[in-house]
N, C-alpha and C positions, 0 to 999 in steps of 0.2 A: 266406570268411575268407582273408588274403591270409598269406604266409609271415611278414611284418615284424611283424605282430600279432602270431602264435604265438609269434616270439621274444620280443617284449616280454612277453609274458604271462610265459613262463617264465623268462627273466631277472629280472622283477621278482618273481614267486612265489619263486623259489630265494633271492633275497637277502632278501627278507621274513622266507619261512621259517627263513634261517638265522640268526636272533635269537633264541636259547636263553635263554629266561626261566627256567627249571629252574637253568641255570650261572647266569644273572645274580644270582638267589635264593639259591643255594647259597654265592656267593662272599659275598655279605652275611652270611653267616655264616660265612664265613672256610672253608669246603671246597668241595671241588669233587666235588657230588653223584657224578659219573660214575666217581669211584674207589670207590663203597659200592654194594650192594645188586647190582642187576642191572645196573650199569655205565650204565646209560641217564640222559640228561639231562631226562625226557619227567616228567610227572605222577606217575606210581603210583611211582616212585621217589623223587619229591620228598616225596610224601606220607611215605614209609619212611626218607628220611635227614634232614631238615629239621624233619618235624611238619606237622600240619593246614593253619595259616596258608601256610606255603611252597608245600603242596602246591597250595592254593588260588589262590595267587597267579601259579603256573605253569600251571594250566589257563587262568586268564582271560586270561592274556598270549598261550598257546598257542590257544588259541580266538578271540581277537579278530584276531591278524595274518591269518588266513585270512577271519573273517568280513565286518570292516569293508571291505577293497575289495571281496569279494565283492558288497557290498551298494549298493556304487557302481558295480560293471558294473553291477548289476540293475536299479536306479533311475535313473542318470544316465548314464553312458558308454554303454551297449551296451542301454538299455530295448528299442529300437525294431528291434533287428536280430535277424533270425533265427539268427545262431550265438552267441545270448546264454549257453544254458545251457553249449554246449559251451567257451565261452571262460570260463565260471566254473571248470568241470571243468578244462579244462587249467593256467589259474591256480593252482588251488587242489591239484593233483598235484604243480606245481612247487614250492610251497610246503612240501608233505611231504615232498618230497624235502630241500629247503632244511634243513627240520627235522630231519631223520633223520642228513644228511653237511654238516653247517654247515662250509665253506670256513674261516673264522676259528678253529676249533676243530678242526680237521684230522680233519674229516668224521667225528667222531667227537658223535653226539647223541642224539636221543630215538628213538620208534620210530610217531611220527606221528598216533597217534589222538585226540587233544586238537584238532589240524589239521584231521584228517579230520572232526570232530565241528562245526568251525565252519564247514570247505566244503560239509556237508550241509546246516548249515541255515540258510546261503545260497543253496544250489541248490534247495530246496524245504522250506518250512517245516513242511509235513506230517508229515514224515519226525522233526521234533523228537519230538514226542509218545509215536510208536511207539519210535523208538530209546531214549529214556529208560527204558519200561516192559520194552523187552524184555534191554536191558543190565542193568539191575537186577535180573531174573528170573533172570537167567542166574546171575551173582553171587551173588546170593542163596543160592541152591542150591547151586552149586557151593563159593562161597568164593573162588573165583581171577577177578580182573580179567583175566588174560592171556584165558580163554576168553569171558568177555563182550566183551573188544575184538575178538576173532577172529571171534565170530558176528556183529557187528555190521556187520565188513568186509565178510562173507559178503552181507548183504543188499542192499548199495549197488547191486552192478551187476542184480538181480531189481526193484529199486525201481525204476531206471533202466528196465528191458524192462515195468515194467508201467505206470509213470506218466508216460513221455514218450515212447510210440509215437507221436504225433502230429508231434514235433519233428523239422524239416526234416535234422537233420544227424544224425537217431537211429542208425545204424550206427555212426559215429562216435560217440557219447556212452556206445554200449554198451561199445566197445574200450576207451575212456579210464577208464571206471567198474569196469572188471574189473582196471586197473592198482593202483587203489587196496587190493582185495583183495590181488593178487601183492603186492603191496609189504607189506603187513601183514602178511603171512604168514610173507614173508622177515626181515621182522624182527623178528618171534616165536618164529625156529628156534630159539634157545635156551629160550628159554620151553617150545615143546612137547617138547624133548628133558628138560626137569625136570620136566614134568607125567608123561611117561612114566615118567621114573625116580621119580615120586612125591617130589622134590625141590622144587617151586615154592612160593615163599612166597605163603602165602594172605593176606587181606583182614586189615586191621590187625597184622599183623607189620611191627615198627619195625628196623631195620637200626641195629647196633651201630657208634657212631662211635669210632673209635681217639683217646683222648682227650690220648693225647701225639703222635700225628698233627696233631692239630687246634692244639694249643698249639705247634708248630712253624709250621704254616700261619700261626698269630697273629703270629706274632714276624718272618714274613718282608714 
């Protein structure tokens, strides 16, 4: 891989990642979901602030903005290249960073889990059933989406270690995959503190929207 390709992957990943579907869905409902709940524009906070449909639409948008380009890399642009998997992880991580820190929203975005799911799905489809089952089990027993998200983030580098050992860029794959885990824990640091204090919202809890603030937004 040459440096210009890496730069292109990072820039394109960041810009596409900066498209915040949670923010867009919230604005359609005349609210900024970053002002409620966890303050994130991601899927979990969308479910809590704008309901099931808004949460689903947010997840699909954030998931696909990572998955669709990666599928093009995998089957069209880099299909025969030895660095295909590394290109996917680099683009994907830049997409996560763009999602977490979108420049057009003053760097206040989501936490990157739905985007990471899209990256993993395109990187190695075999991780999909494993990840879904593991996430469901963790959330079912703990009732906390944040714990399920953190557990999945820990799986990524281990998955690379055991599944990609024959890849020509194996050491680099491990390094970049670890960035996903580090990013997830950094972005969930407030959730971790709330978990320790016993104040973290459990799955299914809705956030109360200030009706007066909502009316003000509607008049703007």
